[in-house]
Structure formats: structure tokens, C-alpha cells
N, C-alpha and C positions, 0 to 999 in steps of 0.2 A: 712298606720299606723295602728294597733290598738288605743284604746283610752286612755291604759297604755304605748305607747311606742312601743308596739314590731313588728316586723315584720310579714307580716298574711302568712308568709312562715315555721315557724317557727313551728315545732310540738308542743306535749306536754311535753316535754322534755325539748324543748326550744332548739332542733337543727335543723340546716337548713333541709327543705326538698328538694331542689334543689341540696346541695351536698352533701346528701345522697344516692341519686337516679342516678344525672350525673357527680358528680364527680366536683373537685375545678374548672377546666379548662372551665367548666359552668360557672362560677358566673359570674355578673359583675364587672367589676373594684371598682364602688367602695367597694361592697362584699369583693374583694378578697385584698383590701387595708386599707377599713375601723379600725380603728379610724388612721392609719397612711396618710402623705399627706406629699408628696417630691415636693418643692418649688428649683427656681436656683433666688437667687439673686446677683448682679452683679457678675456673674461666682460662685460663690460660690452656692451649692447645700446642702440642709436642708431636710434630714426628721424628720416630726415634729408629733405631735397628734393634732388629730379633737377634741378640745375639747368638742363640743356637745355629745360624748362620756362618757355619764353616770360614768361609771368608771375612763377613761382617768382625766377626772373632777375632781374628788373622789382625786385620786390619786398627780395630781396636785397642788390640795391644802394642802393638809396632809402631803402625804411623803415627809420627809426631801431631800433639791436639786436637789428637780423635776425641777428645770428650769436653769440647768446645762446645756450649750452646751459642747457635747462632739465629737471627732474626729472617724467616723469611719471608716471601709476599704469599699473600693469603690464596692468592689461585694455585700454588702448588697441591694444595691440602684438599683441592675438590677431588673426588673419586673414592678418597677412601672413611674407609666405613670408622666412625668414632668408637671409640673406647672410653668409659668412665672408670677411672679408677675408684673401687670402695672401701672408704676405711672406719673404722671403727669409733665408739663416741667422740665426735671430737672435744664434748668437754675436757674428759683424760687426757688428752693429749695437745692440750694448748702449745706447751714448749714444743712438740713437735713440729706441731701449722708453725710457727715463729720461726724458728730456722731449721728449713724442711730443707731448704734453697741451700744454705751455708755448707749443713753436713752434707749434704749430697754433695756438694760439689768436691770437698774434703777428698769424701771416696774415687772420687771418680781422678784427680791428681794423684792421688794413692795407687789407684790402677795402671796408672799414664807413666809412671819410674820405670820406666826403659830399663834403666844403667842399674835397676836392682835383678836377680832373678825372680822368677814367677814366685817361689817361698816367701822370697825376701817380700814380695809388695803383698801377698796374702798375708804376709807378720803386721807390716805396717798398719793393716786395714781391722785386723783383729785386733792391735793393741788400741786405736783408736775409740773401736767399738766398747772395746772396754773400759776406757775411759770416759768416754760420754752414756752409755747405756743408763747408768746408775739418774743422769736428769732428765731419763724420759723414764721413769716407771708408774705403769698407770697408776700407783698410790701415794703419789708424791703429789703432794698440794701448791708444793712451791718448788718453784726450777731458780737455785742461784743463778742467776746472769754471768755476773763475773767472772764467775769458775768457771762455766762454761768457758767463756770465751778464753780462759786460760789456758782449757786445752786444745781447744779448736788452735789457736795460736800455734800452740806447743807444735802438734802433728801436723803442721798444714807449712810447717819451716824448712826448707831442703837441709838444712844447717843440724837437724836432730836425729834424719833418716838413717847415714848412715853411722850414725852411734845404735839407730833399733836395730837395724840391720844386723849390725855386728853381735851384738846382742842376743838375738836369737840364732846364729850359725854354733855360739858358744851354747847351746842346750844341748844336753843330753836327750835327746827323743825318748818317750816311751813307747818300748815296739810292742806293748801288748797293748794299749787301749788304740796303738797305730794298727795293728791288725785289727782287730775287730771291726774300727771303720771301714779300713781298707774293704773286708768282706761284706760289709751295709753295703757300702757304694757300689761295688762289683751287682753283690746279689740283684739289683735295681734292674741294671741293665743288661741281665744274664739273669732268665727265667727265672725260678722263686729261688728267697734266699736260704731255705733248707737243702734246695738241688743244690747250688751251687758249695754251701756248705762242706757239703759231701762231697764234692767232685773234690776239692783242696783239699779234706782230711784225705782223700784217696792218693792223691800226686804225692804230698808234702809229710805223709806220715807213714802209708803205708810200704811206700819206695823210700824207702830212706836210704839212700848212699852210703852216707857215714855211719849210720849204724850198723851196716853191713859190710864194710869196712871194718869197724872196728873189732868184729866178731870172727873174719879173716874169711866169709864164706864162699866169696866171688869167683874162686877156684872150683866150685861144683857144677859143676855141668847143667844140675836142672836151674839154677837162678839164670842164666842165659837169656835166657828168653824175658825174664822177668826184669831185667837188667835192660833190656833191648825195650820192652816197653813203658819200663821209665824213665828213658833220654827219649823215646817219643815222645810221651807224654807230655812230660817238660818243657819240650821245643815247642809240643803246639801251643804250652799257656805262654812262651816268651813272644811268638809269634802275631800271635793273637791282642796282644796288651802292650809290648815293648815298644813298638816305631809308633802306636799314636798316643803312649801312655801320656806324652806333654800336650798333644791335642787336646786329649780329653779332659786334665785339668785344666787348660784353660777356661773350656768351653763350659767345663762344670762354676766353675767362679765365676765369670762373668753371669750365666745363667743366673746362679744360684742369687748372687749378688745385688745382677741392676735390669733383673729383666723385668722385678715391679721397682717401681719408683719409691715405693713404701713399704719398707720394712722395719722392723720393731730391731732392733740393738740386740736383743736378747737370744733372737730369731737368727742374725745373720751371724751371733758366734756362734750357733749350734751348726751352719754350713758352713764357716768357714774351719771350726775344726775338723770338723768331717773329711775338708778338704787337706788340709794338715795334713790329718793321717796319711790320706791318699798316696800325697806325695813323700813324706819320712817313710812310706813301706815299700816304694819304688825300687829302691836298693836291695830291701830285703827280697823281694818276691819277683825282682823280674830281672835282677846285674845281679845275675849270676855265670862263673864258669862251668860251661861243660863239663861233665865227667867223664868216663870214659872207664866201664867195668874191665879189669883185667884179672 
């Protein structure tokens, strides 16, 4: 893949050279099917979209009823390679098997709540995961179904959404843990973690404009090159990340939460905690006013 995410086989018109020269039958399986994915879950075949595709992700988040499950003719599934979802020991996950469709549908409902910003929707899913996770503990021998039903009905009710989102907006963000989560997430995408941390440290610590202002050292000619370098590097960071930040947030959200139909609530909490950290850090790292050294 190129840096902009394009495939190397795309021509100047963004058409596939392989398909143009040799026909669709010469394409690899992923190119034939992507972003469609066929899975078989408990004897039920499902044709879904891979939300790592930017356009699929955009439609999923913005189009009304994009999470609805529809019955389709069996002929449509012909030509797709079926992939089976492998689950842990079924004996320890019986409650999850029993309520999997209901729990999954609530998450999809929350993801489609477009009246709230992305951060608000993530919080609703985080809250739901936190409230339902104890029911699916691997060490739990009994699932209190009545209590689970109350939690599901509560979070599924649109009347409660606005109140929960309001609570979220009033929470004072933990900038320390958010910074750590942001560095960790971006490090995965850009080179190694240690290399990226050194890069951030160089830009945001060694070239501290506020500190230089405080010491009144801007009038020294020797610092001119340093200040110019700081401004150039700072704007490089903004150009690389800011314009695409919302896209990255949404893509990471849907890929982490919904690319696999079966994910333990504890794992989901970890995913969403990290993603929320990234959202909280957007204003800290990337929404700044350019400062000119004088």
C-alpha cells in the first residue's frame, strides 16, 4: 500500500491494472470480495462489509439503517469463500451464545445514533460494555437473565442516550492516560513505538515555544533556526494527522468493535478506552494556534 492508502496496482485513473489487463478472474480473493466478507455463525451465513474500507465505514456511520440485518437470496453468496468464526470453550460462554444477537444489535444501534458525535456514540458503547460485562464473566456459573434484560432495555432506550451523553461531556478528561493511549495507538500505525515516542519527545519537549518565551530568549539570533525548525516540524505533525483524525478515529472504532462479531466485553472495553483516549487527545496534540517567534 502507498502512504495515502492506495494499492500499487491502481493506475492514474484509480483503476486496477490487473483487472484491465487480465480480467476479473485473475484478481486475488481479497480483491474480488473486498470489502465484502462471508462468515458462518452457528449455521447462519452472513454477508457483511469490512469496515477497514473508508467508504464502507463512511456509509456505516452516516447512512440511516446501515446496521439492519436483511435476508438475501442464497445465490448472492455463491462465489464467496466462507470463513468460520472460532470461539473459545462454549461451555464457559453459554450466556454469550444465548444473548449474542441481542447484545450485538444494541451495539449496532448505538453506533448508528448519528444525532450524537462520534465520541458520544463511543461512550454509549463503553457504558453498555461496562454494565453487561459482568454477566459474561468466564468464571461465572450463573447469568441472572432478569438483571441482564434490565441493562439491555435501559441502554437500548433512546430516552436514556441523551442523559448518558450529557454525563460524558461533563467528565473532566484524564490527559495523562489519554496521552499515553494516543502515543501507543499512533505508534502502531507509524513505525515502532520507541521511534515514535522519541519523535514526539523531540517535537513537543525539546522545542517548547512556551518555555523559550518564558526565558525571553527569542531575541537571540542563534535561536532563529531552532524556531523555524520547530514551526516546520509542528506543522508537519498537524498536516499528517489533523485533516484525517476523524477518519482514523471512526475507522479504528468500527474495525476494533465490529470487524469480529464475537468479542469479549472486557476486550471491547480496552479497545474503546484507547479510542476514547485518542479522541480526547485530538485537541491537545493537533488543535493548536501557530506561534511565531519574534
